[in-house]
N, C-alpha and C positions, 0 to 999 in steps of 0.2 A: 536286226539292222541297227546300226549305230549312227543314225542321222544327226548331223550337226552336234557332235558331242561337246564341242567347245563353246556352244551358244551360251552366253551368260544368262543367269536366272534373273529376270526382271518382270515387272508387270506387263511390259510390251511383248516380250518374248513368250511369256506364258499365254497371254490372251491370243497371240497369233496362232497358237496350237490348240486353243480351247474351242470345243464344239459342243457346248452345253446351252440349254435354254435359260436356266436360272441359277445353277450352282457355279459359284465363282465369278458371277457377273458383278457382284460387289466384292472388291478385292483390295486387300492391303498387303503389299509385299515390302518387307523390311530387310535392310542389310544386316541388322543386329537387333535383338531384343532379349529381354529376360526369358520369356517363354511365349510362344504363340497363344497358349491357353490364357495367359494374363491379358494379352491384347484383345483376344476374342471376347473375354468376359467384360472388359471395360467397354468395348464397342457395343456389346449387348446392352449394357446399362445405358448407353447413349442412343439405342434404337437400331442396332444392326438388324437388317432384314433376314428372313429365311433364305439360306443359301449363301450367306456371307462367308468369305474365306480369308484367313490370315496365313501367310507363308513368310518364313524368315530364312535368310542364308545362314545365320548362325544364332544359336540360343546360348545365353550365358548361364541361365538357370533352368534349362529344360528339365522336365520331370516325367517320370514314368508312374507305374502303378504303385499305390500305397505311398506316394510322395517321394519315391526314390529318385535320385538325380539321374538325368538322361544326358549323357555327353553329346553335344550337338555342334561339332565344328563345321566349317564350310565344306560343302560337298555332299551333304545329306539333304533329304527332303523332309522338312519340318513344317507341318501345317496343322491348322485347326479350322473346323467348320462349325457354323451356327445353323441349327435346323429346328423346326417345330414339327411335332408329331403327336398322335394320340398317346396319352401317358402310359397306357397299358402296352404299348409297342416300343417304348423307349429302350427296353432291355436288349433288343436285337440290333440297335444301331451300331455298336462297336463291332459286332460280328460282321455286319454288312460292310463296314469300312475295311475290315481286314480282308474279306473276300474280294472287294473291289480292288484293293491294293495288290493282292496276289494275282488277280486276273490281269491287271495292268502290267505288272512285271513280266508275266508270261507272254503277253502280246508284244511287248517292246523288246524283250531280251531272249525269250525262249526258255528262261529258267522257271522251273516249277517250284513254288514255295509251299511249305507245309504250314498248317495253322495249329497252334496249341492253345487250348482253352486256358485262361479266359482271354488273353490278348496278345499272344506272341506270333510273329511271322518268322519262319525258319527256312534256311537254305542249307541243305546237307546236314541237318540236325543242329545247326548253330543259329543263334538268334541274329536276324538281319533287321528286324523292326518290331514295332509294337503299336497298339492302339489304345486309346482311352476314351471313355464316354462318361460325361458328367452332366447330370440333369441339373440345370440352373434354376428353373422355376416351373411350377405346374399350376395352371389355373383351370379348375374343373377337369375336363378330359384332355386338355392340351398341355404338353410339356415342351419346354425349350431346352435344348441340349447343346453342349459344346463337345464336338468329337475331335480327337487329335490323332495324328499319325506321325511317327518318326521312322524313317527308312534310311539305312546306311547305303549310300549309292557310290559316289565318287571319292570316298575317303578310304583309308586303309585301317586295318585293325591296329596298325602301329600308331594311329592317331588317337586310339582309345586307351583308357587306363589299363595298367598291366593285369589287373584282376579280371578283365573282360576278354583278354586276348585268346583264351582257350575256348570260350563259350560264344563269342560273337564272330560275325563275318560281315563282309560288305559285298555289294555287287562288283566293285572293282577287283577285290581279291578273289571272288568266286568265278569271275569270267575273264579276268585279265584285260577288261576293256572299260573305258569311260562311257557314260550314257548321258543323253540330253536331259537335264533336270526339267526344263520347261515342257518338253514333250512327255516325259514320264508323269509329271504332276498333272498335266492336262488329261492324260489317259486315266489316272486315278479318279479324277473328278467326273469324267465322262462315264466311267463304269459305275460309280456310286449313283449318279443321277439316273442312269438306266435301270438301276436296281430299286430306285425309290418306290415305284408302285408296289413292289413286293414287300418292301420294308414297311410301308404305310398300310398295306392291305391286311386281310383277315388271317392268312395262314403263314406268310413268310416262307413259303416253300422254296422259292428260288434261293433265298439266303441260306436256308438249311441245307439244300442240295449242294450249293457251292462250297459251304464249309465242310460237308461230309466228304467230298472228293479229296480234300486236303487235310483232313483231321488226323493228326499224328497220334492222338490218344485212342482213337476208335478201336475197341476190342482189346485194349491193353489193360493190365492190372496197374492201378495207380494208388498212390497215397496222397491224400489231400489234408491240408490244415484248414479247418472251417471253424471260425469262432473260438479258436484256442484248442480245439479238439482235432485229433487225427482220425480220418476215415479212410478205409481201404476197400477197394472193390474194382469191378470191371467197368470201364468207360463205355457207354452205349450211345454216344453222340450227344447232340444238344436238342433242346425242345424249342418250340416256337418263340419263347420268351428269352432265349439265349442262355438258359441254365444248362449245366452239365447233367446228363442222366447217368447215375452211378448205380450199378447193380451190386448190392452188398448183402450177403447172407440171404439171397433169394428175394430181396425186396429192392425195387427200383425207387431211387430218391432223386429229386431235382435239386441240384446245388446251384444256388443263384450267385454265390461269390465264394471264392476260396483260393488257396495257393497250392499248386502242384508241387509235392515234395519229391516224388520219385515215380518212375515209369518202368514197367517191365513187361516182357512178353508173357502171355497166358501159358501156364504150364498144363500140358495135356495129361 
């Protein structure tokens, strides 16, 4: 359903669609900023509460993983969240936001997104979005984190740099339709809040199950760059802390951070 696709993105239109108790109830929505991450971090220094959300219509210096630039013209969903969680569970936050975003897109558009560890959202094998999780402070057992989502919605790949046109996709290009950014943003926040008890709980089973359903690496042979070294093995899913489980030479290893270099089907 494409309800109100021309509704402008504003604090008023987003809040009208939002049905959460605490997530997004402290909200800053900006027409333009360098990066929602920058705004969220500054707000955090000023005392942003748990559940604060920053959304921008356009980012001039959006960034992705490893500090790479993230092109963020109008028409995308660019947001950052401030949350507090037990420090030992902070590693699963980015996975949770990715699952929430994938579920929200499915609910709103009917499109099923794939998830690629550590932070990519895919449509038809091409990148449609990504998530970041940065722990800003840890005091004893409690960590404060800034989570960010970038999702290509009502823009075209023609709006992106030429080097991304073969690897990226947008909802507009994938479906031929425009979608309500306020409604989609509200759905993402609602799904993430609904997932919070599992994220903050002891086993994270809901998060892991949601990821596993969409895991494009599961059972595949992958090459990873980890700390300057290349590891090869079979991806066996993720663990409760958000690490990739890699089976290599008969030994399972948990990879907390790395870069996927290649993916191939398992040869029988």
